[in-house]
Structure formats: C-alpha cells, structure tokens
N, CA, C and O of each residue as an XYZ file, in Angstrom:
908
protein
N      44.537     -5.114    -89.892
C      44.846     -3.794    -89.684
C      43.967     -2.768    -90.452
O      43.802     -1.641    -89.985
N      43.458     -3.110    -91.510
C      42.598     -2.266    -92.431
C      41.217     -2.132    -91.486
O      40.648     -1.040    -91.484
N      40.751     -3.074    -90.799
C      39.601     -3.123    -89.927
C      39.808     -2.260    -88.790
O      38.934     -1.456    -88.466
N      40.999     -2.372    -88.097
C      41.279     -1.488    -87.143
C      41.150      0.076    -87.407
O      40.562      0.901    -86.707
N      41.834      0.274    -88.572
C      41.819      1.715    -88.978
C      40.359      2.159    -89.210
O      39.981      3.292    -88.911
N      39.619      1.300    -89.712
C      38.328      1.750    -90.167
C      37.426      1.891    -88.968
O      36.443      2.623    -89.082
N      37.652      1.279    -87.854
C      37.162      1.345    -86.449
C      37.517      2.770    -85.749
O      36.743      3.517    -85.151
N      38.744      2.915    -85.966
C      39.217      4.244    -85.421
C      38.665      5.433    -85.927
O      38.342      6.379    -85.210
N      38.520      5.395    -87.470
C      37.968      6.553    -88.184
C      36.431      6.642    -87.820
O      35.859      7.730    -87.745
N      35.833      5.504    -87.612
C      34.409      5.692    -87.232
C      34.268      6.199    -85.804
O      33.327      6.925    -85.487
N      35.277      5.787    -84.881
C      35.054      6.358    -83.538
C      35.194      7.815    -83.400
O      34.499      8.488    -82.639
N      36.131      8.283    -84.175
C      36.455      9.783    -84.109
C      35.138     10.501    -84.824
O      34.648     11.499    -84.296
N      34.603      9.963    -86.019
C      33.523     10.401    -86.341
C      32.350     10.582    -85.463
O      31.679     11.612    -85.390
N      32.156      9.448    -84.776
C      31.075      9.571    -83.719
C      31.546     10.652    -82.602
O      30.629     11.415    -82.299
N      32.465     10.829    -82.091
C      32.883     11.644    -81.076
C      32.792     13.128    -81.678
O      32.462     14.083    -80.975
N      33.099     13.238    -82.989
C      32.982     14.602    -83.538
C      31.632     15.230    -83.508
O      31.503     16.453    -83.461
N      30.605     14.391    -83.535
C      29.308     14.675    -83.677
C      28.552     14.915    -82.431
O      27.393     15.331    -82.393
N      29.439     14.564    -81.215
C      28.701     14.704    -80.001
C      29.065     16.212    -79.467
O      29.965     16.924    -79.913
N      28.260     16.494    -78.528
C      28.572     17.992    -77.937
C      29.849     17.850    -76.939
O      29.871     17.053    -76.001
N      30.737     18.593    -77.219
C      32.083     18.578    -76.680
C      31.894     19.605    -75.488
O      31.059     20.509    -75.490
N      32.870     19.310    -74.384
C      32.781     20.299    -73.230
C      33.692     21.540    -73.596
O      33.519     22.605    -73.003
N      34.710     21.399    -74.621
C      35.475     22.473    -74.764
C      34.772     23.430    -75.789
O      33.896     23.027    -76.555
N      35.261     24.852    -75.745
C      34.667     25.810    -76.507
C      35.003     25.601    -77.944
O      36.033     25.006    -78.259
N      34.035     26.145    -78.963
C      34.151     25.933    -80.293
C      35.471     26.770    -80.891
O      35.807     27.776    -80.266
N      36.103     26.449    -81.885
C      37.323     27.140    -82.462
C      36.728     28.357    -82.982
O      35.549     28.370    -83.335
N      37.483     29.394    -83.050
C      37.228     30.584    -83.799
C      38.130     30.790    -84.990
O      38.122     31.856    -85.606
N      38.831     29.876    -85.286
C      39.706     29.916    -86.548
C      39.967     28.494    -87.122
O      39.620     27.501    -86.482
N      40.508     28.411    -88.190
C      40.699     26.975    -88.695
C      41.347     26.098    -87.810
O      40.915     24.956    -87.651
N      42.386     26.533    -87.191
C      43.071     25.747    -86.159
C      43.846     26.616    -85.156
O      44.209     27.772    -85.372
N      44.028     25.989    -84.157
C      45.054     26.851    -83.062
C      45.920     25.815    -82.390
O      45.623     25.345    -81.291
N      46.909     25.495    -83.012
C      47.865     24.503    -82.736
C      48.429     24.959    -81.342
O      48.841     26.104    -81.160
N      48.420     23.953    -80.333
C      48.763     24.454    -78.998
C      50.353     24.721    -78.760
O      51.195     23.989    -79.279
N      50.628     25.614    -78.094
C      52.123     26.037    -77.693
C      52.372     25.210    -76.341
O      51.562     25.255    -75.415
N      53.589     24.427    -76.292
C      53.792     23.642    -74.984
C      53.865     24.558    -73.864
O      54.279     25.716    -73.907
N      53.341     23.815    -72.673
C      53.065     24.654    -71.525
C      54.494     25.400    -71.052
O      54.504     26.499    -70.498
N      55.602     24.683    -71.337
C      56.954     25.262    -70.709
C      57.415     26.344    -71.731
O      58.284     27.171    -71.452
N      56.822     26.290    -72.849
C      57.251     27.414    -73.819
C      56.315     28.763    -73.767
O      56.592     29.851    -74.273
N      55.111     28.406    -73.010
C      54.022     29.613    -72.998
C      54.605     30.617    -72.035
O      55.268     30.344    -71.034
N      54.234     31.942    -72.519
C      54.547     33.070    -71.482
C      53.344     33.546    -70.847
O      53.393     34.548    -70.134
N      52.226     32.894    -71.047
C      50.955     33.363    -70.225
C      50.354     31.878    -70.024
O      50.705     30.958    -70.763
N      49.514     31.722    -69.078
C      48.489     30.534    -68.872
C      47.200     31.080    -69.009
O      46.820     32.137    -68.505
N      46.445     30.200    -69.816
C      45.078     30.328    -70.161
C      44.276     29.191    -69.815
O      44.852     28.163    -69.460
N      43.080     29.234    -69.867
C      42.200     28.085    -69.743
C      42.200     27.189    -71.115
O      41.473     27.406    -72.085
N      43.010     26.305    -71.016
C      43.397     25.423    -72.249
C      44.702     25.760    -72.684
O      45.529     25.816    -71.774
N      45.148     26.020    -73.929
C      46.315     26.195    -74.343
C      46.361     27.450    -75.378
O      45.441     27.630    -76.176
N      47.477     28.290    -75.312
C      47.453     29.310    -76.355
C      48.056     28.700    -77.731
O      48.593     27.599    -77.851
N      47.843     29.668    -78.741
C      47.909     29.255    -80.129
C      49.383     29.531    -80.495
O      50.054     30.467    -80.059
N      49.818     28.507    -81.426
C      51.251     28.740    -82.128
C      51.028     29.769    -83.340
O      50.031     29.892    -84.052
N      52.072     30.373    -83.367
C      51.986     31.353    -84.765
C      51.567     30.651    -85.856
O      52.273     29.686    -86.149
N      50.484     30.896    -86.634
C      50.081     30.035    -87.901
C      51.234     29.829    -88.803
O      51.383     28.785    -89.438
N      52.023     30.799    -88.853
C      53.025     30.775    -89.853
C      54.258     29.841    -89.657
O      55.158     29.632    -90.470
N      54.083     29.234    -88.189
C      55.112     28.359    -87.868
C      54.617     26.938    -87.852
O      55.389     26.000    -87.654
N      53.256     26.773    -88.072
C      52.687     25.566    -88.025
C      53.133     24.591    -89.081
O      53.514     25.095    -90.137
N      53.149     23.378    -88.984
C      53.591     22.275    -90.165
C      52.602     21.145    -89.781
O      51.918     21.094    -88.759
N      52.654     20.266    -90.774
C      51.981     19.036    -90.714
C      52.276     18.136    -89.451
O      51.421     17.426    -88.922
N      53.334     18.227    -89.109
C      53.719     17.440    -87.780
C      52.817     17.772    -86.688
O      52.432     16.947    -85.858
N      52.449     19.148    -86.710
C      51.526     19.512    -85.501
C      50.252     18.716    -85.330
O      49.697     18.558    -84.242
N      49.802     18.194    -86.554
C      48.589     17.399    -86.716
C      48.766     15.985    -86.767
O      47.851     15.260    -87.158
N      49.974     15.493    -86.369
C      50.282     14.086    -86.555
C      50.728     13.369    -85.334
O      51.480     13.975    -84.572
N      50.370     12.180    -85.054
C      50.907     11.409    -83.903
C      51.139      9.895    -84.540
O      50.268      9.368    -85.233
N      52.091      9.408    -84.310
C      52.529      8.039    -84.972
C      52.549      6.971    -83.748
O      52.688      7.274    -82.563
N      52.395      5.753    -84.233
C      52.485      4.621    -83.310
C      51.536      4.228    -82.546
O      51.816      3.698    -81.471
N      50.150      4.417    -82.966
C      49.127      3.809    -82.018
C      48.869      2.481    -82.326
O      48.095      1.824    -81.631
N      49.475      1.982    -83.363
C      49.346      0.499    -83.695
C      50.350     -0.317    -82.782
O      50.428     -1.539    -82.909
N      51.005      0.275    -81.995
C      51.992     -0.473    -81.163
C      51.546     -0.831    -79.862
O      51.200      0.143    -79.194
N      51.440     -2.053    -79.243
C      50.827     -2.260    -78.012
C      51.503     -1.714    -76.830
O      52.732     -1.712    -76.747
N      50.782     -1.277    -75.967
C      51.224     -0.642    -74.636
C      51.746     -1.803    -73.751
O      51.374     -2.970    -73.872
N      52.598     -1.380    -72.901
C      53.224     -2.276    -71.903
C      52.323     -2.653    -70.679
O      52.139     -1.823    -69.789
N      51.805     -3.798    -70.634
C      50.744     -3.915    -69.488
C      51.446     -4.566    -68.225
O      50.747     -4.945    -67.285
N      52.816     -4.695    -68.198
C      53.533     -5.279    -67.230
C      53.625     -4.309    -65.951
O      54.669     -3.753    -65.611
N      52.335     -4.175    -65.257
C      52.263     -3.407    -63.937
C      51.150     -4.180    -63.155
O      50.529     -5.123    -63.646
N      50.941     -3.654    -61.797
C      49.960     -4.395    -61.005
C      48.532     -4.447    -61.619
O      47.820     -5.415    -61.353
N      48.070     -3.434    -62.445
C      46.850     -3.505    -62.958
C      46.605     -4.244    -64.115
O      45.478     -4.590    -64.469
N      47.792     -4.528    -64.800
C      47.679     -5.323    -65.986
C      47.030     -4.582    -67.293
O      46.410     -5.192    -68.164
N      47.242     -3.330    -67.293
C      46.538     -2.528    -68.495
C      47.551     -1.244    -68.741
O      48.355     -0.851    -67.896
N      47.387     -0.725    -69.912
C      48.267      0.494    -70.262
C      47.437      1.390    -71.180
O      46.988      0.968    -72.245
N      47.255      2.562    -70.768
C      46.523      3.596    -71.524
C      47.575      4.445    -72.247
O      48.502      4.962    -71.625
N      47.403      4.590    -73.676
C      48.119      5.303    -74.458
C      47.234      6.553    -75.132
O      46.472      6.465    -76.095
N      47.522      7.618    -74.429
C      46.473      8.754    -74.790
C      47.095      9.679    -75.938
O      48.293      9.947    -76.025
N      46.076     10.133    -76.820
C      46.420     11.100    -77.874
C      45.521     12.317    -77.703
O      44.608     12.556    -78.493
N      45.822     13.122    -76.590
C      45.143     14.360    -76.427
C      46.018     15.591    -76.819
O      47.074     15.498    -77.444
N      45.510     16.649    -76.420
C      46.226     17.919    -76.652
C      47.753     17.979    -76.331
O      48.541     18.679    -76.966
N      48.097     17.162    -75.267
C      49.485     17.181    -74.799
C      50.377     16.483    -75.639
O      51.554     16.832    -75.724
N      49.823     15.327    -76.396
C      50.741     14.581    -77.278
C      50.519     15.146    -78.750
O      51.466     15.111    -79.536
N      49.358     15.638    -79.119
C      49.049     16.248    -80.520
C      48.444     17.567    -80.457
O      47.237     17.726    -80.276
N      49.372     18.620    -80.622
C      49.005     19.845    -80.370
C      47.965     20.532    -81.371
O      47.375     21.586    -81.133
N      47.840     19.777    -82.507
C      46.737     20.313    -83.554
C      45.352     20.009    -82.940
O      44.359     20.474    -83.501
N      45.219     19.239    -81.796
C      43.874     18.855    -81.272
C      43.331     20.325    -80.571
O      42.118     20.524    -80.504
N      44.164     21.195    -80.127
C      43.804     22.369    -79.475
C      42.514     22.993    -80.042
O      42.489     23.345    -81.221
N      41.523     23.132    -79.300
C      40.146     23.779    -79.591
C      39.298     22.941    -80.425
O      38.221     23.383    -80.826
N      39.708     21.722    -80.731
C      38.871     20.881    -81.649
C      37.849     19.944    -80.893
O      36.997     19.281    -81.484
N      38.008     19.958    -79.636
C      36.988     19.180    -78.783
C      36.992     17.708    -78.805
O      36.024     17.105    -78.342
N      38.067     17.032    -79.337
C      38.079     15.643    -79.268
C      39.656     14.935    -78.954
O      40.663     15.637    -79.041
N      39.707     13.968    -78.708
C      41.019     13.128    -78.287
C      40.690     11.612    -78.542
O      39.588     11.100    -78.743
N      41.750     11.112    -78.489
C      41.714      9.614    -78.662
C      42.648      8.748    -77.630
O      43.684      9.212    -77.153
N      42.230      7.628    -77.386
C      43.152      6.881    -76.504
C      43.098      5.274    -76.994
O      42.068      4.769    -77.442
N      44.250      4.616    -76.855
C      44.313      3.280    -76.990
C      44.495      2.624    -75.673
O      45.324      3.112    -74.904
N      43.764      1.488    -75.292
C      44.025      0.873    -74.175
C      44.307     -0.612    -74.383
O      43.620     -1.233    -75.194
N      45.246     -1.194    -73.720
C      45.913     -2.431    -73.914
C      45.671     -3.052    -72.396
O      45.890     -2.453    -71.343
N      45.126     -4.500    -72.556
C      44.830     -5.347    -71.443
C      45.495     -6.548    -71.415
O      45.347     -7.260    -72.409
N      46.229     -6.972    -70.474
C      46.595     -8.430    -70.219
C      45.401     -9.224    -69.791
O      44.345     -8.718    -69.410
N      45.632    -10.442    -69.876
C      44.314    -11.257    -69.407
C      44.091    -10.749    -67.854
O      45.006    -10.560    -67.054
N      42.816    -10.585    -67.618
C      42.401    -10.055    -66.144
C      43.013     -8.746    -65.760
O      43.138     -8.325    -64.610
N      43.438     -8.057    -67.049
C      44.004     -6.555    -66.666
C      42.681     -5.517    -66.480
O      41.580     -5.716    -66.993
N      42.993     -4.517    -65.741
C      41.812     -3.794    -65.328
C      42.184     -2.357    -65.439
O      43.192     -1.877    -64.921
N      41.226     -1.635    -66.215
C      41.290     -0.106    -66.009
C      40.455      0.281    -64.771
O      39.230      0.217    -64.878
N      40.951      0.636    -63.723
C      40.263      0.886    -62.527
C      39.089      1.982    -62.506
O      39.131      2.912    -63.311
N      38.114      1.873    -61.644
C      37.112      2.994    -61.358
C      37.637      4.301    -61.629
O      38.591      4.604    -60.913
N      37.248      5.212    -62.525
C      37.846      6.442    -62.591
C      36.611      7.406    -63.418
O      35.511      6.956    -63.738
N      37.009      8.604    -63.631
C      35.981      9.462    -64.171
C      36.761     10.425    -65.126
O      37.967     10.609    -64.958
N      36.050     11.049    -66.148
C      36.599     12.106    -66.905
C      35.901     13.351    -66.744
O      34.838     13.519    -67.342
N      36.347     14.180    -66.054
C      35.320     15.295    -65.498
C      35.137     16.361    -66.791
O      34.376     17.321    -66.664
N      35.740     16.178    -67.808
C      35.457     17.082    -69.106
C      35.184     16.336    -70.210
O      35.414     16.865    -71.298
N      34.677     15.055    -70.182
C      34.484     14.356    -71.565
C      33.711     13.150    -71.458
O      33.970     12.316    -70.590
N      32.787     13.008    -72.277
C      32.037     11.634    -72.644
C      33.147     10.742    -73.418
O      33.999     11.163    -74.200
N      32.953      9.560    -73.055
C      33.912      8.585    -73.569
C      33.113      7.394    -74.383
O      32.107      6.887    -73.885
N      33.560      7.031    -75.507
C      32.904      6.026    -76.417
C      34.250      4.996    -76.766
O      35.311      5.418    -77.225
N      34.002      3.748    -76.488
C      34.914      2.749    -76.732
C      34.604      1.861    -77.782
O      33.415      1.626    -77.999
N      35.558      1.281    -78.533
C      35.223      0.174    -79.516
C      36.325     -1.027    -79.205
O      37.539     -0.834    -79.126
N      35.749     -2.136    -79.065
C      36.524     -3.294    -78.663
C      37.071     -3.836    -80.014
O      36.333     -4.147    -80.949
N      38.523     -3.930    -80.041
C      38.956     -4.614    -81.327
C      39.542     -5.908    -81.033
O      39.628     -6.743    -81.933
N      39.950     -6.153    -79.862
C      40.323     -7.533    -79.412
C      39.854     -7.878    -77.994
O      39.799     -7.021    -77.113
N      39.497     -9.244    -77.789
C      39.266     -9.751    -76.369
C      37.820     -9.595    -75.941
O      36.884     -9.482    -76.732
N      37.714     -9.598    -74.579
C      36.319     -9.767    -73.829
C      36.460     -8.836    -72.691
O      37.315     -9.024    -71.826
N      35.645     -7.839    -72.668
C      35.773     -6.833    -71.604
C      34.575     -6.792    -70.851
O      33.523     -6.878    -71.484
N      34.535     -6.675    -69.595
C      33.434     -6.423    -68.644
C      33.377     -4.819    -68.336
O      34.309     -4.284    -67.737
N      32.339     -4.145    -68.735
C      32.717     -2.774    -68.472
C      31.374     -2.203    -67.748
O      30.352     -2.886    -67.691
N      31.451     -1.081    -67.278
C      30.450     -0.366    -66.440
C      30.459      1.053    -66.136
O      31.509      1.679    -66.288
N      29.433      1.618    -65.734
C      29.483      2.867    -64.997
C      28.409      3.081    -64.133
O      27.360      2.498    -64.404
N      28.465      3.929    -62.968
C      27.672      4.109    -62.034
C      27.043      5.730    -62.029
O      27.726      6.742    -62.180
N      25.817      5.687    -61.851
C      25.142      7.112    -61.944
C      25.443      7.857    -60.762
O      25.895      7.322    -59.750
N      25.186      9.170    -60.874
C      25.521     10.182    -59.898
C      24.470      9.892    -58.657
O      23.655      8.972    -58.707
N      24.576     10.665    -57.699
C      23.578     10.524    -56.510
C      22.204     10.757    -56.915
O      21.926     11.846    -57.417
N      21.250      9.810    -56.750
C      19.931     10.198    -57.014
C      19.326     11.147    -56.187
O      19.740     11.296    -55.038
N      18.186     11.957    -56.727
C      17.584     12.948    -55.836
C      16.924     12.316    -54.638
O      16.851     12.971    -53.599
N      16.340     10.852    -54.713
C      15.749     10.508    -53.678
C      16.740      9.775    -52.708
O      17.395      8.847    -53.181
N      16.895     10.096    -51.460
C      17.944      9.678    -50.703
C      17.731      8.244    -50.383
O      18.717      7.612    -50.004
N      16.640      7.667    -50.478
C      16.350      6.056    -50.333
C      16.672      5.283    -51.414
O      16.582      4.057    -51.344
N      17.075      5.903    -52.507
C      17.513      5.181    -53.751
C      19.060      5.076    -53.679
O      19.752      5.896    -53.076
N      19.550      3.980    -54.355
C      21.041      3.905    -54.313
C      21.642      4.218    -55.903
O      20.881      4.182    -56.870
N      22.842      4.473    -56.015
C      23.424      4.745    -57.344
C      23.193      3.506    -58.108
O      23.325      2.405    -57.574
N      22.847      3.654    -59.357
C      22.593      2.528    -60.204
C      23.971      2.254    -61.140
O      24.629      3.125    -61.711
N      24.201      0.922    -61.138
C      25.475      0.446    -61.935
C      24.694     -0.176    -63.229
O      23.691     -0.889    -63.187
N      25.392      0.264    -64.378
C      25.097     -0.313    -65.766
C      26.317     -1.103    -66.146
O      27.436     -0.600    -66.047
N      26.141     -2.248    -66.549
C      27.265     -3.145    -66.929
C      26.944     -3.766    -68.201
O      25.788     -3.917    -68.597
N      28.103     -4.165    -68.909
C      27.819     -5.084    -70.130
C      28.958     -5.892    -70.502
O      30.026     -5.293    -70.371
N      29.040     -7.077    -70.928
C      30.100     -7.729    -71.531
C      30.189     -7.506    -72.949
O      29.240     -7.712    -73.706
N      31.527     -7.008    -73.389
C      31.813     -6.491    -74.790
C      32.734     -7.411    -75.574
O      33.747     -7.892    -75.065
N      32.357     -7.644    -76.829
C      33.264     -8.416    -77.662
C      33.646     -7.599    -78.740
O      33.105     -6.505    -78.897
N      34.715     -8.104    -79.670
C      35.155     -7.577    -80.819
C      34.149     -6.784    -81.586
O      33.182     -7.453    -81.949
N      34.138     -5.464    -81.937
C      33.266     -4.779    -82.746
C      32.162     -4.077    -81.955
O      31.380     -3.263    -82.447
N      32.177     -4.472    -80.692
C      31.151     -3.977    -79.741
C      31.438     -2.280    -79.355
O      32.599     -1.929    -79.142
N      30.506     -1.451    -79.295
C      30.734     -0.160    -78.793
C      29.887      0.108    -77.637
O      28.720     -0.278    -77.574
N      30.559      0.860    -76.602
C      29.972      1.222    -75.436
C      30.244      2.730    -74.918
O      31.370      3.210    -75.049
N      29.283      3.406    -74.377
C      29.593      4.874    -74.260
C      29.478      4.974    -72.742
O      28.583      4.352    -72.169
N      30.451      5.822    -71.983
C      30.327      6.246    -70.705
C      29.974      7.769    -70.465
O      30.872      8.569    -70.728
N      28.997      8.170    -70.083
C      28.609      9.485    -70.102
C      29.539     10.421    -69.279
O      30.031      9.935    -68.260
N      29.827     11.657    -69.588
C      30.659     12.502    -69.056
C      30.503     12.644    -67.440
O      29.456     12.863    -66.831
N      31.710     12.476    -66.940
C      31.838     12.589    -65.313
C      31.446     11.490    -64.454
O      31.611     11.507    -63.234
N      30.856     10.409    -65.189
C      30.486      9.237    -64.232
C      31.623      8.255    -64.101
O      32.510      8.100    -64.941
N      31.511      7.655    -63.042
C      32.661      6.813    -62.675
C      32.302      5.489    -63.420
O      31.195      4.949    -63.408
N      33.517      5.016    -64.126
C      33.346      3.819    -64.926
C      34.667      3.100    -64.765
O      35.599      3.552    -64.100
N      34.689      1.726    -65.545
C      35.699      0.957    -65.495
C      35.596     -0.097    -66.718
O      34.572     -0.291    -67.373
N      36.816     -0.730    -66.906
C      36.885     -1.764    -67.915
C      37.651     -2.943    -67.227
O      38.580     -2.679    -66.464
N      37.307     -4.165    -67.464
C      38.016     -5.304    -66.869
C      38.043     -6.520    -67.899
O      37.023     -7.073    -68.310
N      39.231     -6.835    -68.230
C      39.507     -8.045    -69.262
C      38.920     -9.295    -68.604
O      39.557     -9.739    -67.649
N      37.934     -9.853    -68.926
C      37.454    -11.097    -68.351
C      37.995    -12.384    -69.119
O      37.782    -13.511    -68.672
N      38.644    -12.182    -70.199
C      39.163    -13.174    -71.049
C      40.549    -13.692    -70.664
O      41.219    -13.161    -69.779
N      40.950    -14.757    -71.374
C      42.270    -15.343    -71.128
C      43.218    -14.875    -72.120
O      44.316    -15.431    -72.134
N      42.941    -13.779    -73.103
C      43.818    -13.287    -73.989
C      43.905    -11.891    -73.761
O      43.173    -11.286    -72.977
N      44.892    -11.328    -74.517
C      45.016     -9.862    -74.427
C      43.667     -9.114    -75.135
O      43.006     -9.635    -76.034
N      43.440     -7.989    -74.631
C      42.379     -7.185    -75.089
C      42.826     -5.740    -75.541
O      43.717     -5.152    -74.927
N      42.198     -5.191    -76.607
C      42.494     -3.731    -76.986
C      41.223     -3.303    -77.287
O      40.299     -3.927    -77.807
N      41.295     -1.915    -76.815
C      40.067     -1.105    -77.210
C      40.652      0.478    -77.766
O      41.694      0.962    -77.322
N      39.876      1.097    -78.697
C      40.287      2.383    -78.970
C      39.023      3.189    -78.317
O      37.887      2.719    -78.259
N      39.372      4.363    -77.879
C      38.510      5.063    -77.126
C      38.418      6.609    -77.910
O      39.414      7.070    -78.467
N      37.422      7.167    -77.891
C      37.178      8.627    -78.261
C      36.575      9.354    -77.057
O      35.769      8.829    -76.289
N      37.027     10.592    -76.959
C      36.636     11.375    -75.949
C      36.211     12.787    -76.593
O      36.758     13.255    -77.592
N      35.195     13.385    -75.910
C      34.661     14.666    -76.424
C      35.370     15.862    -75.790
O      34.704     16.809    -75.371
N      36.504     15.848    -75.721
C      37.461     16.982    -75.205
C      38.773     16.850    -75.600
O      39.256     15.728    -75.749
N      39.510     18.010    -75.819
C      40.871     17.857    -76.285
C      41.696     17.473    -75.078
O      42.820     16.983    -75.192
N      41.078     17.723    -73.857
C      42.029     17.393    -72.589
C      40.928     16.841    -71.518
O      40.562     17.588    -70.612
N      40.439     15.600    -71.632
C      39.314     15.178    -70.697
C      39.563     15.186    -69.243
O      38.637     15.404    -68.462
N      40.787     14.953    -68.834
C      41.269     14.661    -67.521
C      40.840     13.276    -67.233
O      39.935     12.667    -67.805
N      41.669     12.812    -66.186
C      41.405     11.421    -65.491
C      41.453     11.759    -63.887
O      42.325     12.420    -63.324
N      40.298     11.141    -63.284
C      40.307     11.029    -61.769
C      40.306      9.619    -61.415
O      39.244      9.018    -61.582
N      41.327      8.972    -60.946
C      41.329      7.589    -60.677
C      40.970      7.491    -59.223
O      41.764      7.844    -58.351
N      39.789      7.017    -58.961
C      39.007      7.046    -57.630
C      39.932      6.712    -56.360
O      40.060      7.487    -55.412
N      40.579      5.427    -56.462
C      41.408      5.017    -55.322
C      42.480      5.851    -55.183
O      42.629      6.322    -54.056
N      43.419      6.221    -56.190
C      44.338      7.017    -56.167
C      44.294      8.332    -55.578
O      45.175      8.890    -54.924
N      42.935      8.831    -55.958
C      42.668     10.302    -55.466
C      42.395     10.195    -54.030
O      42.912     11.005    -53.260
N      41.577      9.204    -53.581
C      41.086      9.301    -52.202
C      42.216      8.808    -51.187
O      42.350      9.291    -50.062
N      42.917      7.915    -51.649
C      43.940      7.257    -50.751
C      45.280      7.573    -51.070
O      46.072      7.480    -50.132
N      45.717      7.920    -52.151
C      47.103      8.257    -52.614
C      47.417      9.811    -52.884
O      48.314     10.107    -53.673
N      46.750     10.692    -52.293
C      46.925     12.065    -52.526
C      48.117     12.595    -51.688
O      48.426     12.034    -50.636
N      48.794     13.693    -52.163
C      49.949     14.133    -51.557
C      49.539     15.758    -51.253
O      49.202     16.543    -52.140
N      49.621     16.025    -50.096
C      49.600     15.469    -48.748
C      48.245     14.544    -48.654
O      47.292     14.815    -49.385
N      48.192     13.568    -47.836
C      47.217     12.712    -47.616
C      46.077     13.388    -47.116
O      46.244     14.374    -46.398
N      44.669     12.890    -47.469
C      43.490     13.440    -46.860
C      43.620     12.933    -45.333
O      44.190     11.885    -45.032
N      43.013     13.818    -44.403
C      42.963     13.738    -43.059
C      42.471     12.261    -42.689
O      41.499     11.814    -43.298
N      42.994     11.623    -41.885
C      42.515     10.430    -41.378
C      41.211     10.451    -40.967
O      40.426      9.620    -41.425
N      40.832     11.333    -40.112
C      39.400     11.385    -39.518
C      38.393     11.653    -40.627
O      37.252     11.190    -40.596
N      38.873     12.439    -41.631
C      37.721     12.463    -42.797
C      37.429     11.146    -43.412
O      36.284     10.727    -43.585
N      38.568     10.477    -43.754
C      38.333      9.125    -44.428
C      37.538      7.902    -43.522
O      36.653      7.155    -43.941
N      38.028      7.931    -42.394
C      37.540      7.062    -41.269
C      35.969      7.288    -41.232
O      35.204      6.328    -41.323
N      35.523      8.575    -41.099
C      34.180      8.827    -40.883
C      33.481      8.614    -42.213
O      32.407      8.014    -42.221
N      34.001      9.052    -43.303
C      33.458      8.769    -44.771
C      33.255      7.385    -45.131
O      32.279      7.067    -45.809
N      34.145      6.494    -44.708
C      34.033      5.116    -45.162
C      33.509      4.106    -44.017
O      33.325      2.900    -44.184
N      33.287      4.890    -42.720
C      32.788      4.086    -41.790
C      33.587      2.870    -41.341
O      32.977      1.843    -41.042
N      34.992      2.926    -41.272
C      35.825      1.716    -41.111
C      36.808      2.319    -40.002
O      36.984      3.504    -39.721
N      37.359      1.260    -39.490
C      38.424      1.511    -38.407
C      39.673      2.322    -39.122
O      39.940      2.158    -40.312
N      40.376      3.179    -38.293
C      41.359      3.869    -38.862
C      42.545      3.135    -39.233
O      43.299      3.740    -39.994
N      42.832      2.165    -38.935
C      43.907      1.057    -39.411
C      43.579      0.748    -40.709
O      44.471      0.628    -41.548
N      42.284      0.586    -41.020
C      42.059      0.344    -42.457
C      42.450      1.442    -43.393
O      43.001      1.276    -44.481
N      42.092      2.626    -42.835
C      42.545      3.771    -43.762
C      44.031      3.927    -43.860
O      44.553      4.346    -44.893
N      44.741      3.585    -42.760
C      46.159      3.830    -42.760
C      46.706      2.630    -43.647
O      47.654      2.923    -44.377
N      46.288      1.440    -43.685
C      46.761      0.373    -44.514
C      46.480      0.865    -46.099
O      47.317      0.644    -46.974
N      45.421      1.440    -46.330
C      45.000      1.877    -47.759
C      45.898      2.967    -48.114
O      46.434      2.978    -49.221
N      46.104      3.901    -47.240
C      46.992      5.081    -47.611
C      48.364      4.686    -47.950
O      49.095      5.358    -48.677
N      48.730      3.442    -47.335
C      50.066      2.886    -47.298
C      50.456      2.214    -48.535
O      51.629      1.904    -48.744
N      49.431      1.958    -49.431
C      49.555      1.118    -50.559
C      50.109      2.137    -51.743
O      49.835      3.337    -51.727
N      50.874      1.556    -52.711
C      51.242      2.254    -53.825
C      50.152      2.160    -54.852
O      49.806      1.084    -55.340
N      49.633      3.292    -55.158
C      48.484      3.472    -56.110
C      48.979      3.884    -57.507
O      49.372      5.015    -57.791
N      48.906      2.714    -58.446
C      49.400      2.749    -59.722
C      48.649      3.560    -60.667
O      47.439      3.341    -60.720
N      49.178      4.525    -61.482
C      48.542      5.336    -62.511
C      48.996      4.683    -63.860
O      50.183      4.597    -64.174
N      47.825      4.171    -64.736
C      48.228      3.557    -65.851
C      48.233      4.339    -67.016
O      48.395      3.809    -68.116
N      48.057      5.656    -66.872
C      48.202      6.518    -68.205
C      49.464      7.574    -67.906
O      49.813      8.379    -68.770
C-alpha cells in the first residue's frame, strides 16, 4: 500500500508540473459549487463562499477500493475530478483509478482538455495512441504502442485517441494523472454509433465506405460507458 501511495504522489507531482488547459487560479482556492446549486453557469465552476469551505471540500476517500469490472469491456474508471472533488476547481489537475479484468479494455477515446500520464501498479497492459492527421495527405496517422509492467509510466498527449488493454491473465490497476480539473472523455465508438439522436445513416455510410446495413448493425449495439 505504501508503494501505491508513493506512486500516486509522484503522479500528481508530475502532472502539476505540466502545462494545464485550465486557467491559472487567481486566489488560494476556488471550491466548486455543485451545478444544481449554482445560480449562474460559467466556463468551469463558480466558487463557494470561502467562509463556508471545509477540509472535506479537498478530500476524496476510497481510491484504494477496486472498481467493478463486471461489464462487457472488463474495465472500470473511477474518476476524481472537480465533479467528485470540488477543491480541484481552478487547480488544473485531476486523478483517475482504472481497474481491468483479464483482457479488459479501456477502449479508444480522447480527452479534449487534458494530457494523461499513467502509472501501472499491477498487471500487464498494451497501450497506445494515434497521431492527428498528418500534413502530407499521402501519409497515415502514426500509432505508438508499448507493453507496460508494474512501475512503468506512459503519457498520452492531449486530445489524441488512445487506449489501454490488459493482455495479462490477472487483474490490472493503473493510476492516472490528467492536466485538467475536468479533462472530458470522448469514447470514439460510443460517440459515432451511439449518439442520441443517431448520426445520419448516409453520413456514416459514406464516411466509413461500408454498406448501410453495417452502420445499422453498429448503431443498434449497446455502447458501454465505463466511467
């Protein structure tokens, strides 16, 4: 347990040194007011009255507890961002724990507002990210992959599509640092095939250059969100 806590502290330190997407704070802290209690909506979160702030606003318990991976993807994301820990508001960082069953997957996704750095605590993961469209139309998007073991660190640049797959026969655990209080998640398959209302069939048929029945099939699947 002491080793895990040391890894988390190191992870947070690394992320705090990176350039965050969020604006810098203009006071010691700006504890977020819950959205359903806010009287106005702003880009981010409005501040709680400093006289009403307590230590609990900077506290989140239970990240030592494993997430439930009993789902079709075999993984579970436990986020600690400004929505769970209001004291993170304006600080430009957040934290995630991800649990993977054997052969569990955190599917291709992107964080539009944050760089991600992971530390493997248990298990063996195959991870990777894909570059954005190259300037030369004759070139393809480049894939960077690595197999990670306990103690290994890997970084996914902000906004790029990435994934993690447990290639081992045992459970895997990673802790993740993100350079935003609210990095956002766009799970590629869910967004493209599971939106409500659905994307026009003609658009997807032409985009993927497949038969319309293939798109109908994919749109008819249940797309699982793990976070």
